[in-house]
C-alpha positions in Angstrom: 115.5 100.4 87.8 115.2 101.3 84.2 116.1 98.2 82.3 115.3 97.7 78.6 112.8 95.0 77.9 113.8 92.3 75.6 117.1 91.7 73.8 118.9 90.4 76.8 122.2 91.7 75.5 124.6 93.9 77.4 125.7 96.1 74.5 124.7 99.8 74.8 123.4 101.9 72.0 125.7 104.7 70.8 124.5 108.1 71.8 122.2 109.6 69.2 122.7 113.2 68.1 119.8 115.5 69.2 117.1 116.0 66.6 116.3 119.5 65.4 113.0 120.8 66.7 110.7 121.4 63.8 108.5 124.5 64.0 104.9 123.9 63.1 103.8 125.3 59.8 100.7 127.4 59.3 98.7 124.3 58.3 99.6 122.5 61.6 98.7 125.6 63.6 95.4 125.9 61.9 94.6 122.2 62.6 95.6 122.6 66.3 93.3 125.7 66.4 90.4 123.7 65.0 91.0 120.8 67.5 91.2 123.2 70.4 87.9 124.9 69.3 86.3 121.4 69.0 87.6 120.5 72.4 86.1 123.6 74.1 82.8 123.2 72.3 82.6 119.6 73.4 83.5 120.7 76.9 80.7 123.2 77.1 78.2 120.7 75.7 79.3 118.1 78.3 79.1 120.6 81.2 75.5 121.4 80.1 74.5 117.8 80.5 75.8 117.5 84.0 73.1 117.2 86.7 74.3 119.9 89.2 73.2 119.5 92.9 70.6 121.8 94.3 71.3 124.4 97.0 69.8 122.1 99.6 71.9 119.1 98.5 75.1 121.4 98.7 74.1 122.4 102.2 73.4 118.9 103.3 76.7 117.6 101.9 78.6 120.4 103.5 77.0 119.8 107.0 77.6 116.0 106.6 81.3 116.6 105.7 81.9 119.0 108.6 80.1 116.6 111.0 82.2 113.6 109.8 85.5 115.6 110.2 84.5 116.5 113.8 83.5 112.9 114.7 86.7 111.5 113.2 88.8 114.2 114.9 87.2 113.4 118.3 87.8 109.7 117.7 91.4 110.2 116.8 91.9 112.5 119.8 90.3 110.0 122.2 92.4 107.1 120.8 95.6 109.1 121.1 94.8 110.0 124.7 93.9 106.4 125.5 97.0 105.0 124.0 99.1 107.7 125.6 97.6 106.8 129.0 98.1 103.1 128.3 101.7 103.4 127.2 102.4 105.6 130.2 102.2 102.4 132.3 104.8 100.7 130.0 107.3 103.6 130.2 106.9 105.2 133.5 109.0 108.3 134.1 108.1 110.0 130.8 
């Protein structure tokens, strides 16, 4: 529910006419350009500070992930089969 906070009154505001969209002037565009350039320079500087994993760490993490997916899949399959077998006794004929 979208309820206004505060006021507690039940009177509604009259509809407001739409505001005209102001087009940015050349000064605003230049300022946005400078901010975008600063953002990308900061992004590159930050990415250079990141400690990237080695090839061996990538391989180890990938093998661990694949192994865990297989183990969890087998566990889920086993649990599903077990509960299917168990509930087969509760609802015979299915």
